[in-house]
KEKE-3310 file (N, C-alpha, C; in steps of 0.2 Angstrom, whole numbers, plus 5000, padded with zeros to 4 digits):
npx = (5011:5017:5027:5045:5046:5033:5032:5042:5037:5025:5030:5037:5026:5021:5031:5031:5020:5019:5020:5008:4995:4985:4971:4971:4976:4965:4955:4961:4960:4946:4943:4948:4940:4927:4929:4930:4917:4905:4907:4911:4899:4890:4893:4889:4875:4871:4873:4867:4873:4877:4877:4883:4891:4900:4907:4913:4922:4929:4936:4943:4950:4958:4967:4973:4979:4989:4997:5003:5010:5020:5016:5019:5013:5002:4988:4970:4958:4943:4926:4926:4922:4924:4918:4905:4895:4896:4895:4882:4875:4877:4871:4858:4855:4862:4864:4864:4869:4879:4885:4891:4900:4909:4915:4921:4931:4939:4943:4952:4961:4967:4973:4983:4991:4996:5003:5013:5020:5025:5033:5043:5048:5052:5052:5056:5049:5037:5040:5045:5034:5025:5029:5032:5025:5014:5009:5006:4995:4986:4984:4979:4967:4960:4956:4948:4938:4931:4926:4912:4904:4905:4900:4887:4882:4882:4874:4857:4843:4842:4845:4853:4864:4869:4872:4882:4892:4896:4902:4913:4920:4923:4932:4942:4946:4951:4962:4971:4972:4971:4979:4991:4984:4971:4974:4978:4966:4956:4946:4937:4934:4927:4916:4910:4906:4897:4888:4883:4876:4867:4859:4853:4846:4837:4839:4844:4841:4838:4833:4840:4849:4842:4833:4842:4851:4862:4872:4876:4879:4886:4877:4883:4887:4888:4900:4898:4903:4903:4906:4901:4898:4911:4917:4911:4914:4928:4937:4937:4946:4958:4955:4954:4967:4975:4970:4974:4988:4990:4984:4993:5004:5000:4998:5011:5017:5010:5014:5027:5037:5041:5044:5046:5038:5035:5046:5048:5037:5036:5027:5022:5019:5009:4999:4997:4992:4980:4973:4972:4964:4953:4949:4946:4935:4926:4924:4917:4906:4907:4910:4923:4939:4948:4961:4959:4955:4949:4954:4967:4967:4964:4976:4984:4979:4981:4994:4998:5006:5007:5005:4998:4987:4978:4975:4968:4957:4952:4948:4937:4928:4925:4919:4908:4901:4898:4892:4878:4871:4882:4885:4873:4874:4884:4877:4868:4873:4871:4871:4875:4884:4895:4898:4903:4915:4921:4923:4934:4943:4944:4949:4962:4968:4969:4978:4989:4993:4996:5007:5016:5020:5026:5037:5044:5049:5044:5044:5033:5034:5038:5032:5028:5026:5015:5006:5004:5000:4988:4980:4977:4970:4959:4952:4950:4943:4933:4923:4924:4921:4925:4919:4922:4916:4911:4918:4921:4929:4933:4932:4944:4953:4954:4959:4972:4977:4979:4988:4999:5002:5004:5015:5025:5025:5027:5040:5056:5056:5062:5065:5060:5049:5043:5042:5035)
npy = (5064:5073:5088:5091:5103:5105:5095:5099:5111:5106:5098:5108:5115:5106:5105:5118:5118:5119:5133:5139:5151:5152:5152:5144:5132:5128:5126:5114:5106:5105:5098:5085:5082:5082:5071:5060:5060:5054:5040:5039:5043:5033:5021:5023:5025:5013:5004:5009:5018:5035:5048:5061:5059:5050:5058:5067:5059:5054:5065:5069:5057:5057:5068:5063:5052:5058:5065:5054:5048:5056:5067:5063:5055:5057:5054:5050:5046:5037:5030:5013:5000:4986:4982:4983:4972:4965:4975:4980:4968:4967:4979:4977:4965:4962:4972:4985:5002:5006:4994:4990:5000:4996:4984:4990:4998:4988:4982:4992:4991:4979:4982:4990:4981:4973:4982:4985:4973:4972:4983:4978:4967:4972:4982:4974:4962:4966:4970:4958:4950:4957:4960:4968:4960:4956:4968:4976:4970:4970:4984:4987:4980:4987:4999:4994:4986:4996:5002:4998:5005:5018:5018:5014:5025:5035:5033:5030:5040:5049:5062:5062:5055:5064:5075:5068:5065:5079:5082:5073:5077:5091:5088:5081:5090:5100:5094:5091:5101:5114:5128:5133:5135:5129:5117:5109:5106:5098:5090:5098:5107:5098:5094:5106:5110:5099:5101:5114:5111:5101:5109:5117:5107:5104:5095:5098:5098:5110:5109:5102:5112:5123:5118:5113:5117:5130:5127:5112:5099:5083:5067:5060:5044:5033:5020:5003:4987:4972:4955:4947:4956:4960:4949:4947:4959:4963:4954:4956:4965:4959:4957:4971:4976:4970:4976:4989:4989:4987:4999:5009:5005:5008:5022:5026:5022:5030:5043:5042:5037:5024:5011:5018:5024:5013:5011:5024:5035:5022:5006:5002:5013:5019:5009:5009:5022:5021:5011:5018:5028:5021:5016:5028:5032:5022:5026:5038:5034:5032:5024:5011:5017:5019:5020:5029:5025:5033:5046:5043:5042:5055:5061:5055:5061:5075:5077:5083:5081:5085:5083:5091:5096:5086:5086:5098:5094:5085:5094:5101:5090:5089:5101:5099:5090:5098:5109:5109:5115:5117:5104:5100:5107:5100:5088:5091:5089:5080:5062:5058:5067:5066:5053:5051:5059:5051:5040:5043:5044:5031:5024:5030:5025:5011:5012:5016:5004:4996:5004:5001:4988:4989:4999:4992:4982:4969:4953:4946:4935:4925:4910:4908:4921:4925:4916:4921:4934:4932:4925:4934:4944:4937:4932:4944:4952:4944:4943:4934:4928:4924:4916:4914:4908:4922:4931:4939:4938:4949:4951:4958:4957:4943:4940:4947:4940:4927:4929:4933:4922:4912:4918:4916:4902:4896:4890:4897:4912:4925:4918:4907:4894:4884:4878:4887)
npz = (4899:4914:4913:4917:4924:4929:4938:4947:4952:4958:4968:4975:4980:4989:4998:5003:5011:5025:5027:5024:5027:5042:5039:5027:5032:5040:5031:5025:5035:5037:5026:5028:5039:5033:5025:5034:5039:5035:5037:5050:5057:5053:5060:5074:5071:5066:5077:5088:5096:5102:5090:5091:5102:5096:5086:5095:5103:5092:5088:5100:5103:5091:5094:5106:5101:5092:5101:5108:5098:5095:5087:5074:5064:5051:5054:5055:5067:5067:5069:5072:5060:5063:5075:5075:5074:5087:5096:5094:5097:5111:5115:5112:5119:5130:5141:5136:5131:5142:5146:5134:5133:5143:5137:5126:5132:5138:5126:5121:5131:5128:5116:5121:5129:5119:5112:5121:5121:5108:5109:5117:5110:5098:5082:5072:5071:5066:5053:5048:5047:5039:5025:5009:5000:5007:5013:5002:4994:5004:5007:4994:4995:5005:4999:4989:4995:5001:4990:4984:4993:4990:4977:4979:4987:4977:4967:4960:4958:4942:4945:4956:4951:4942:4951:4958:4948:4945:4957:4957:4945:4949:4959:4952:4942:4950:4957:4946:4937:4944:4952:4964:4980:4978:4972:4982:4989:4984:4987:4995:4984:4976:4984:4986:4973:4969:4979:4976:4964:4969:4977:4967:4961:4970:4981:4993:5010:5022:5035:5046:5050:5053:5064:5074:5089:5095:5104:5112:5123:5120:5122:5134:5143:5157:5159:5162:5169:5163:5162:5153:5142:5140:5135:5123:5116:5117:5112:5098:5096:5092:5078:5073:5076:5067:5055:5059:5058:5044:5040:5045:5039:5026:5027:5029:5017:5008:5011:5007:5015:5015:5026:5037:5048:5055:5064:5068:5074:5079:5078:5090:5097:5089:5090:5103:5105:5097:5104:5117:5113:5110:5122:5129:5121:5125:5138:5137:5130:5116:5100:5097:5091:5076:5064:5049:5032:5023:5025:5023:5009:5006:5009:4999:4988:4990:4994:5005:5020:5033:5050:5058:5052:5052:5066:5066:5059:5068:5078:5072:5071:5085:5087:5079:5087:5098:5094:5088:5076:5067:5065:5059:5047:5040:5039:5029:5017:5003:5001:4988:4984:4993:4991:4977:4978:4987:4980:4972:4982:4988:4977:4976:4987:4984:4973:4980:4986:4975:4971:4981:4979:4967:4969:4979:4971:4971:4965:4955:4947:4954:4961:4975:4979:4971:4976:4989:4987:4979:4987:4998:4991:4986:4997:5005:4996:4991:5001:5011:5028:5044:5058:5075:5089:5098:5090:5075:5061:5049:5031:5026:5037:5038:5026:5027:5038:5033:5023:5030:5037:5027:5021:5030:5032:5019:5009:5003:5003:4995:4984:4971:4975:4968:4951:4939)
capx = (5016:5019:5034:5049:5045:5027:5034:5046:5032:5021:5034:5038:5019:5020:5036:5029:5013:5019:5020:5002:4992:4981:4965:4971:4976:4958:4952:4964:4957:4939:4943:4949:4934:4922:4931:4928:4911:4900:4909:4911:4892:4887:4894:4884:4868:4870:4874:4863:4876:4875:4881:4887:4897:4905:4911:4917:4927:4934:4941:4947:4954:4964:4972:4977:4984:4994:5002:5006:5014:5025:5014:5023:5009:4996:4982:4964:4954:4936:4923:4928:4917:4925:4915:4898:4891:4896:4892:4874:4872:4877:4866:4851:4853:4866:4865:4863:4875:4884:4888:4895:4906:4914:4918:4925:4937:4943:4946:4957:4967:4970:4978:4989:4995:5000:5008:5019:5023:5028:5039:5048:5051:5055:5048:5058:5044:5031:5043:5046:5027:5022:5033:5028:5020:5008:5006:5003:4988:4981:4982:4974:4960:4957:4953:4943:4933:4927:4923:4905:4901:4905:4896:4880:4881:4882:4869:4850:4840:4846:4847:4858:4870:4871:4876:4888:4897:4898:4907:4919:4923:4926:4938:4947:4949:4955:4968:4975:4973:4971:4986:4991:4980:4965:4977:4978:4960:4952:4939:4933:4931:4922:4910:4907:4903:4892:4883:4879:4872:4862:4855:4849:4842:4832:4841:4847:4836:4842:4830:4844:4853:4836:4831:4847:4853:4869:4876:4873:4883:4884:4874:4888:4884:4893:4901:4897:4908:4899:4910:4897:4899:4918:4919:4908:4917:4935:4941:4937:4952:4963:4954:4955:4974:4978:4968:4978:4995:4989:4982:4999:5009:4997:5000:5019:5019:5007:5018:5034:5042:5042:5041:5049:5033:5035:5051:5048:5038:5035:5021:5020:5016:5003:4994:4995:4987:4974:4970:4970:4959:4947:4947:4943:4929:4922:4923:4912:4900:4908:4912:4930:4942:4953:4964:4954:4957:4946:4959:4973:4965:4965:4984:4987:4977:4983:5001:4999:5007:5008:5000:4993:4980:4973:4972:4963:4951:4949:4945:4931:4924:4923:4915:4902:4898:4896:4888:4873:4870:4887:4885:4868:4876:4887:4872:4864:4877:4868:4875:4878:4890:4900:4899:4907:4921:4924:4925:4941:4948:4946:4953:4968:4971:4971:4984:4995:4995:5000:5014:5020:5023:5031:5043:5048:5052:5042:5044:5027:5035:5040:5026:5026:5023:5009:5001:5002:4996:4982:4976:4975:4965:4953:4949:4948:4938:4927:4918:4925:4920:4926:4916:4924:4912:4908:4923:4920:4935:4931:4936:4950:4957:4955:4964:4978:4980:4980:4994:5004:5003:5007:5022:5029:5026:5029:5048:5058:5057:5062:5066:5054:5049:5041:5042:5029)
capy = (5064:5080:5090:5091:5109:5104:5091:5103:5115:5102:5096:5114:5116:5101:5107:5124:5118:5122:5140:5141:5154:5148:5151:5139:5126:5127:5123:5108:5102:5104:5093:5079:5081:5080:5064:5055:5061:5049:5033:5040:5043:5027:5016:5024:5024:5006:5001:5012:5023:5042:5051:5067:5056:5047:5063:5070:5054:5053:5071:5069:5052:5059:5072:5059:5048:5062:5066:5048:5046:5062:5071:5061:5051:5060:5049:5052:5041:5037:5024:5006:4995:4979:4981:4984:4967:4963:4981:4979:4962:4969:4985:4975:4959:4961:4977:4992:5006:5006:4987:4990:5004:4992:4980:4994:5000:4982:4981:4997:4989:4974:4986:4993:4976:4971:4988:4984:4967:4974:4987:4973:4962:4977:4983:4969:4957:4968:4970:4952:4947:4962:4962:4971:4955:4956:4974:4979:4967:4972:4991:4987:4978:4992:5003:4991:4984:5002:5005:4998:5010:5024:5017:5014:5032:5040:5031:5031:5043:5053:5068:5060:5053:5071:5078:5064:5067:5085:5082:5070:5082:5096:5086:5079:5096:5104:5090:5090:5108:5120:5131:5136:5132:5125:5111:5104:5105:5095:5087:5104:5109:5093:5094:5113:5109:5095:5104:5119:5107:5098:5115:5119:5102:5104:5090:5100:5100:5114:5109:5101:5118:5127:5115:5112:5122:5132:5124:5106:5094:5076:5063:5055:5039:5030:5013:4997:4982:4965:4950:4944:4961:4961:4943:4948:4964:4964:4949:4959:4969:4955:4959:4978:4977:4968:4981:4994:4988:4988:5006:5012:5004:5012:5029:5026:5021:5036:5049:5041:5035:5017:5008:5022:5025:5007:5012:5031:5034:5015:5003:5001:5019:5020:5004:5011:5028:5018:5008:5022:5032:5017:5015:5034:5032:5018:5030:5043:5031:5032:5018:5010:5021:5016:5024:5029:5024:5039:5051:5041:5044:5063:5062:5053:5066:5082:5076:5087:5076:5088:5080:5096:5096:5081:5089:5103:5090:5083:5100:5101:5084:5091:5107:5096:5087:5102:5114:5105:5118:5116:5097:5100:5109:5095:5083:5093:5087:5074:5057:5057:5072:5063:5046:5052:5061:5045:5036:5045:5043:5024:5022:5032:5020:5005:5013:5016:4997:4994:5007:4997:4982:4992:5002:4987:4978:4962:4949:4942:4929:4919:4907:4909:4928:4925:4913:4925:4940:4930:4923:4940:4948:4934:4932:4951:4955:4940:4944:4929:4929:4918:4917:4909:4911:4929:4934:4938:4940:4952:4948:4961:4954:4936:4940:4949:4935:4922:4931:4933:4915:4909:4921:4913:4895:4894:4891:4901:4919:4929:4913:4903:4887:4879:4880:4890)
capz = (4905:4916:4912:4923:4928:4933:4944:4952:4955:4962:4974:4979:4983:4995:5003:5006:5014:5031:5027:5023:5032:5046:5036:5023:5036:5042:5025:5024:5041:5036:5020:5031:5043:5028:5022:5039:5043:5034:5040:5058:5060:5051:5065:5079:5068:5065:5083:5093:5100:5100:5084:5094:5106:5091:5084:5100:5104:5087:5088:5106:5102:5087:5097:5110:5096:5090:5107:5110:5092:5094:5081:5068:5060:5049:5054:5058:5070:5067:5071:5069:5058:5065:5081:5074:5076:5094:5100:5093:5101:5118:5117:5112:5123:5136:5146:5134:5130:5147:5146:5128:5135:5147:5133:5122:5136:5138:5119:5121:5135:5124:5112:5125:5131:5113:5110:5126:5118:5102:5111:5120:5105:5093:5076:5067:5070:5061:5046:5045:5046:5035:5020:5004:4996:5011:5014:4995:4992:5010:5005:4988:4997:5009:4995:4984:4999:5002:4983:4983:4997:4986:4971:4982:4989:4972:4962:4962:4953:4937:4948:4961:4947:4939:4956:4960:4943:4946:4963:4955:4940:4953:4963:4948:4939:4955:4958:4941:4934:4948:4954:4971:4986:4976:4970:4988:4993:4978:4990:4996:4978:4973:4988:4984:4966:4970:4984:4972:4959:4973:4979:4961:4960:4976:4985:5000:5016:5027:5042:5052:5052:5056:5070:5079:5094:5094:5109:5116:5125:5118:5127:5137:5147:5161:5158:5167:5167:5163:5159:5146:5137:5138:5131:5117:5112:5118:5107:5092:5096:5088:5071:5072:5077:5060:5051:5061:5055:5037:5039:5047:5033:5020:5028:5028:5010:5005:5012:5004:5020:5015:5032:5043:5054:5060:5069:5071:5081:5081:5078:5097:5099:5085:5092:5110:5103:5095:5110:5122:5110:5110:5129:5130:5118:5129:5144:5136:5126:5109:5097:5096:5086:5071:5058:5043:5025:5019:5026:5019:5002:5005:5009:4993:4983:4991:4995:5011:5025:5040:5055:5062:5048:5055:5072:5065:5057:5075:5081:5068:5074:5092:5086:5076:5092:5103:5090:5083:5070:5063:5063:5055:5041:5037:5037:5023:5011:5000:5000:4982:4984:4997:4988:4971:4980:4991:4974:4971:4988:4989:4972:4978:4992:4981:4969:4985:4987:4969:4971:4986:4976:4961:4972:4982:4966:4972:4959:4955:4943:4959:4963:4982:4980:4968:4980:4995:4985:4977:4993:5001:4987:4985:5003:5007:4991:4990:5006:5016:5035:5049:5065:5080:5095:5097:5086:5068:5057:5043:5025:5026:5043:5036:5020:5030:5042:5029:5019:5035:5039:5021:5019:5035:5031:5013:5009:4997:5004:4988:4979:4969:4978:4963:4944:4936)
cpx = (5018:5026:5038:5048:5038:5028:5038:5041:5027:5024:5035:5032:5019:5025:5034:5023:5013:5019:5013:4999:4987:4974:4965:4972:4969:4954:4954:4961:4950:4939:4943:4943:4928:4923:4929:4921:4906:4901:4908:4904:4888:4887:4889:4876:4866:4870:4869:4866:4874:4880:4886:4893:4902:4910:4915:4923:4932:4939:4945:4952:4960:4969:4976:4982:4990:5000:5006:5011:5019:5023:5017:5019:5003:4990:4976:4960:4947:4933:4925:4922:4918:4921:4907:4893:4891:4893:4884:4871:4872:4872:4859:4850:4857:4868:4865:4870:4881:4888:4893:4901:4911:4918:4923:4932:4941:4946:4952:4963:4971:4975:4984:4994:4999:5005:5014:5023:5028:5034:5045:5052:5054:5051:5050:5053:5039:5034:5044:5039:5023:5026:5029:5023:5014:5005:5003:4996:4983:4979:4977:4967:4957:4953:4947:4937:4928:4923:4915:4901:4900:4900:4888:4878:4879:4878:4862:4847:4845:4849:4853:4865:4873:4875:4882:4894:4900:4903:4913:4923:4926:4932:4944:4950:4953:4962:4973:4977:4973:4978:4985:4987:4975:4968:4977:4972:4955:4945:4935:4930:4926:4916:4906:4903:4897:4886:4879:4874:4866:4857:4850:4844:4837:4833:4843:4841:4840:4838:4835:4848:4848:4834:4836:4849:4860:4874:4873:4878:4881:4881:4879:4884:4890:4894:4900:4901:4904:4904:4907:4899:4906:4920:4917:4912:4924:4939:4942:4943:4958:4962:4956:4963:4977:4976:4973:4985:4995:4988:4989:5004:5006:4999:5007:5020:5016:5012:5026:5039:5044:5039:5044:5044:5033:5040:5051:5042:5037:5028:5018:5016:5009:4997:4992:4990:4981:4970:4968:4964:4952:4944:4943:4936:4924:4920:4917:4905:4901:4910:4920:4933:4947:4955:4960:4957:4955:4951:4966:4973:4966:4973:4987:4985:4981:4991:5003:5000:5008:5002:4995:4987:4975:4970:4967:4956:4948:4945:4938:4926:4921:4918:4908:4898:4895:4892:4884:4872:4876:4887:4879:4869:4879:4882:4868:4867:4874:4873:4878:4884:4896:4902:4904:4914:4925:4926:4932:4945:4949:4950:4961:4972:4973:4977:4990:4998:4999:5007:5019:5023:5028:5037:5047:5051:5050:5041:5038:5028:5037:5033:5024:5023:5016:5004:4999:4998:4989:4977:4973:4969:4959:4949:4946:4943:4932:4922:4918:4924:4921:4923:4919:4921:4909:4913:4922:4926:4932:4935:4943:4955:4958:4960:4971:4981:4982:4987:5000:5007:5007:5014:5027:5031:5029:5037:5049:5060:5057:5064:5060:5055:5046:5041:5035:5026)
cpy = (5072:5082:5090:5097:5108:5100:5095:5108:5112:5100:5102:5116:5112:5103:5113:5124:5121:5129:5143:5145:5150:5146:5145:5132:5124:5123:5115:5103:5100:5098:5086:5077:5079:5073:5059:5055:5056:5042:5034:5040:5037:5022:5017:5023:5017:5002:5003:5017:5030:5045:5057:5064:5053:5052:5066:5065:5053:5059:5071:5063:5053:5063:5068:5055:5052:5064:5060:5046:5052:5067:5069:5057:5055:5056:5052:5046:5042:5031:5018:5002:4988:4977:4982:4978:4965:4969:4981:4974:4964:4974:4982:4969:4959:4967:4984:4995:5005:4999:4987:4994:5000:4987:4984:4996:4994:4980:4986:4994:4983:4977:4988:4987:4973:4976:4987:4978:4968:4979:4983:4969:4966:4977:4978:4964:4959:4968:4963:4949:4951:4964:4965:4967:4954:4963:4977:4976:4969:4979:4991:4985:4983:4997:5000:4988:4990:5005:5004:5003:5016:5024:5018:5021:5037:5038:5031:5034:5047:5059:5067:5058:5060:5074:5074:5065:5074:5086:5079:5074:5088:5094:5084:5085:5100:5100:5090:5097:5114:5122:5133:5132:5127:5118:5106:5103:5103:5092:5092:5106:5105:5093:5101:5112:5105:5098:5110:5116:5104:5103:5117:5114:5101:5098:5091:5102:5104:5113:5107:5107:5123:5125:5114:5118:5124:5128:5118:5101:5087:5072:5057:5050:5036:5023:5009:4991:4975:4960:4947:4949:4961:4955:4943:4953:4964:4960:4952:4963:4966:4957:4966:4979:4975:4973:4988:4994:4990:4996:5010:5011:5008:5019:5030:5026:5027:5042:5048:5040:5028:5014:5012:5023:5019:5007:5019:5034:5027:5012:5002:5007:5020:5015:5006:5017:5026:5015:5013:5027:5028:5016:5022:5035:5028:5022:5035:5040:5031:5025:5017:5014:5017:5021:5024:5030:5030:5045:5050:5043:5051:5064:5060:5058:5072:5082:5081:5082:5079:5086:5085:5097:5092:5083:5095:5100:5088:5088:5101:5096:5086:5096:5104:5093:5092:5108:5111:5109:5117:5108:5096:5102:5104:5089:5085:5091:5081:5069:5056:5062:5068:5056:5047:5054:5055:5040:5037:5043:5035:5021:5024:5027:5014:5006:5014:5009:4994:4997:5004:4992:4984:4994:4997:4982:4970:4958:4944:4936:4923:4917:4908:4916:4928:4922:4917:4931:4938:4928:4929:4943:4944:4933:4939:4953:4951:4940:4938:4931:4923:4920:4911:4912:4918:4933:4933:4942:4943:4950:4951:4957:4946:4935:4942:4943:4929:4923:4931:4926:4911:4912:4918:4906:4893:4895:4895:4908:4922:4924:4909:4896:4882:4882:4882:4885)
cpz = (4907:4915:4918:4927:4932:4939:4949:4956:4960:4969:4978:4983:4989:5000:5007:5010:5021:5032:5025:5028:5036:5043:5031:5026:5038:5037:5024:5029:5040:5030:5023:5036:5039:5026:5027:5041:5042:5037:5048:5061:5059:5057:5071:5077:5068:5072:5088:5098:5098:5095:5087:5098:5102:5088:5089:5102:5099:5087:5094:5105:5097:5090:5102:5106:5094:5095:5108:5104:5090:5089:5075:5063:5058:5048:5057:5061:5070:5069:5068:5067:5061:5071:5081:5076:5084:5098:5100:5097:5108:5120:5117:5117:5129:5140:5143:5132:5135:5147:5140:5129:5139:5142:5128:5126:5137:5132:5119:5125:5132:5119:5115:5127:5125:5111:5115:5123:5112:5104:5114:5115:5099:5086:5071:5066:5065:5054:5043:5043:5041:5029:5014:5000:5000:5011:5007:4994:4998:5008:4999:4990:5001:5005:4991:4988:5000:4995:4982:4987:4993:4980:4974:4984:4983:4966:4964:4956:4948:4940:4952:4957:4944:4945:4958:4954:4943:4952:4961:4950:4944:4956:4958:4944:4944:4956:4953:4938:4938:4950:4961:4976:4984:4974:4976:4992:4987:4981:4992:4990:4975:4977:4986:4977:4966:4974:4980:4968:4963:4975:4973:4960:4965:4980:4992:5005:5021:5034:5047:5055:5056:5063:5075:5083:5092:5098:5112:5117:5122:5124:5130:5142:5151:5160:5164:5164:5168:5159:5153:5141:5135:5134:5124:5112:5112:5113:5100:5091:5091:5080:5069:5072:5070:5055:5053:5058:5048:5036:5040:5041:5027:5021:5026:5021:5006:5005:5010:5009:5020:5022:5038:5049:5058:5065:5072:5069:5083:5081:5085:5099:5095:5088:5099:5109:5101:5100:5115:5120:5111:5117:5131:5127:5122:5136:5143:5133:5119:5106:5097:5090:5082:5066:5052:5036:5021:5019:5023:5012:5001:5005:5002:4987:4983:4992:5001:5017:5032:5044:5058:5058:5051:5062:5072:5063:5064:5079:5078:5070:5081:5091:5083:5082:5097:5100:5085:5077:5065:5060:5058:5048:5037:5035:5031:5017:5009:5000:4994:4981:4987:4993:4982:4973:4984:4985:4972:4976:4989:4983:4973:4983:4989:4976:4974:4986:4981:4969:4976:4983:4970:4964:4976:4978:4968:4966:4959:4950:4948:4962:4970:4983:4977:4972:4986:4993:4983:4982:4997:4997:4987:4991:5005:5002:4990:4996:5011:5023:5039:5056:5070:5087:5093:5093:5079:5065:5050:5037:5025:5031:5041:5030:5023:5034:5038:5025:5024:5036:5033:5020:5024:5034:5025:5012:5003:4998:4997:4983:4977:4972:4973:4956:4942:4931)
residu = (MET:ALA:SER:GLN:ASN:ASP:LYS:ILE:ASN:ASN:ASP:LYS:ALA:VAL:ARG:ASP:VAL:ASP:LYS:LEU:PRO:MET:ALA:GLN:GLY:ILE:PHE:LEU:GLY:LEU:GLN:HIS:ALA:LEU:ALA:MET:PHE:GLY:ALA:THR:ILE:LEU:VAL:PRO:ILE:LEU:THR:GLY:LEU:HIS:VAL:SER:VAL:ALA:LEU:PHE:THR:ALA:GLY:VAL:GLY:THR:TRP:LEU:PHE:HIS:PHE:ILE:THR:LYS:LYS:LYS:VAL:PRO:ALA:TYR:LEU:GLY:SER:SER:PHE:ALA:PHE:ILE:ALA:PRO:ILE:THR:LEU:VAL:ILE:GLU:GLN:HIS:GLY:GLY:ILE:PRO:ALA:ALA:GLN:GLY:GLY:ILE:ILE:ALA:ALA:GLY:ILE:ILE:TYR:ALA:ILE:VAL:ALA:PHE:ILE:ILE:TYR:LYS:VAL:GLY:PRO:SER:LEU:ILE:LYS:LYS:ILE:PHE:PRO:PRO:ILE:VAL:THR:GLY:PRO:VAL:ILE:ILE:SER:ILE:GLY:LEU:ILE:LEU:ALA:PRO:VAL:ALA:ILE:ASP:MET:SER:THR:GLY:SER:THR:THR:ASN:VAL:VAL:VAL:ALA:ILE:ALA:SER:LEU:LEU:GLY:ALA:VAL:VAL:ALA:ALA:ILE:TYR:ALA:LYS:GLY:PHE:LEU:LYS:ILE:VAL:PRO:ILE:ILE:VAL:GLY:LEU:GLU:THR:GLY:TYR:ILE:VAL:ALA:ILE:ILE:ALA:GLY:LEU:VAL:ASP:PHE:SER:PRO:VAL:ILE:ASN:ASN:ALA:TRP:ILE:GLY:LEU:PRO:GLU:PHE:THR:VAL:PRO:GLN:PHE:SER:MET:ARG:ALA:ILE:THR:ILE:ILE:ALA:PRO:VAL:ALA:VAL:VAL:SER:MET:VAL:GLU:HIS:VAL:GLY:ASP:ILE:LEU:ALA:ILE:SER:GLU:THR:ILE:GLY:LYS:GLY:ARG:GLU:LEU:VAL:THR:ASP:PRO:GLY:ILE:HIS:ARG:THR:MET:LEU:GLY:ASP:GLY:LEU:ALA:THR:ALA:LEU:ALA:GLY:VAL:PHE:GLY:GLY:PRO:PRO:ASN:THR:THR:TYR:GLY:GLU:ASN:THR:GLY:VAL:LEU:ALA:ILE:THR:LYS:VAL:TYR:ASP:SER:LYS:VAL:MET:ARG:ILE:ALA:ALA:THR:PHE:ALA:ILE:ALA:MET:ALA:VAL:ILE:PRO:LYS:PHE:GLY:GLY:LEU:ILE:GLU:THR:ILE:PRO:THR:ALA:VAL:ILE:GLY:ARG:VAL:SER:PHE:LEU:LEU:TYR:GLY:MET:ILE:ALA:THR:VAL:GLY:ILE:ARG:THR:LEU:VAL:GLU:SER:GLN:THR:ASP:LEU:LYS:ILE:SER:ARG:ASN:LEU:VAL:VAL:GLY:ALA:THR:ILE:LEU:VAL:LEU:ALA:LEU:GLY:GLY:ALA:VAL:LEU:LYS:ILE:GLY:ASN:ILE:GLU:PHE:SER:SER:LEU:ALA:LEU:GLY:ALA:LEU:SER:GLY:VAL:ILE:LEU:ASN:ILE:VAL:LEU:PRO:GLY:GLY:GLU:GLU:GLU:PHE:ALA:SER:ALA)
# end
C-alpha cells in the first residue's frame, strides 16, 4: 500500500497539471491522439470511407463537442463502431459514400432531437434509468468487450509478443514508479519502449513516412440524401445514444465527479455535441463520432482531467489528416505496440466500473440488484446481438437496455424483492 506521503504527492501532481508548460501539454495531447488512432482509422478501413477524412472529422468534431459542453467534459470523439454494418451496406449497395453521408447527417439530427427532449424533461430521468447498478456493469462491459481486441493486436509471433510485453512494462513502470512529468505520460513511455524494441527487431516499416507528401487535403465528398440510406443508417443512433450515456457516466466516475457531468454541463449538451459532431462528419464524408473508451482509460491511468488536453489531441488528429507524413509516422507503430498498451487502458475502464459499484455502496446481496447486474454482464459480454430490420443492437447496447428495463420494472428498489 502506498504511503500517505506518496498519495499526497500524487494528488499534488494532478492538481498542478494545469501549470505544466505547453510542451508537456502537447505530449499529453499526443498521448490521447495515439490512444484513439487505431480504432478511429479502423472504422473507415472496414466501411470504405476515407481514413484521412475520419481523422479530420474526429478532430473537428471533438473541438465542436468541447464548445457545446462548455469545455467541461474531458472526452475525445472518434469513429463509432455501432454504424459499421449499415454504412458498409449503403456504400456497397445503396448509393456509395455520398448516400451514406446523408444517413450519417440524419443520425446526428436524431441525437439533437433526443438532446432537446432530455433538456425539457431534465437530467433526473437519466439518473433514474441509469443508477449505479446499471452504470457499473455497463462500464465494466465497455472495458471487457474491448479486451479481446487488445489481445489480438499484441499476439502472434514470438517477436510480436516480446515487443508487446516491452510496451506494457514501459507503461506500467512509468505509471507506478516514475516521478514528475513521466508519471502522467505512461502511454507515451510504453509506446516509445515498444517502438524502440520493434525497430531493433526489424518490425518497423518507414515507407509510409518516405512515400507520403508533406501537405495533402483529405478526400472530402459531397453528401446526397436518399430515403433508403437514411432508413438504414439513422435508426442506429438509438443504439449509439445508449452507449453515449454509458461513456459519459464512465468519464464522470473516472474523474471523481460521480454524476456531476449529467447535470453540469448536462447530458443534453453532451448528446447534442455528439450529434452535431456526427452530422458534421457526414457533411465532410467521415464516419459518425462517439465518445471513446480508449481515452477514458488514459484519464484513469494519468489522472490528468483537463479538457484542453483533449483539444490538443484533436488538433493532432487534424494534423494527421492534412500532413500525410505525420500520419504516416503514426502508421509505422506496429500493432503489437499499440495492442499491449491498449491492454492496460481497457482494463482500467473495467476497474472504473467496479469502483462505481463499490463507492455507491450498491448492495449485491439484494436479489434484484444481482439480477440486473448479471443480465447486463451476460448479454454485453456474451456477444448477444438483436436485429430488428436494418437496426442491429450491439451486445453492449442490448445489455444496457435490458439492465435499464429490468431496473425499472423489477420491484423493490434498494430493497430485496425475493429471499435469496
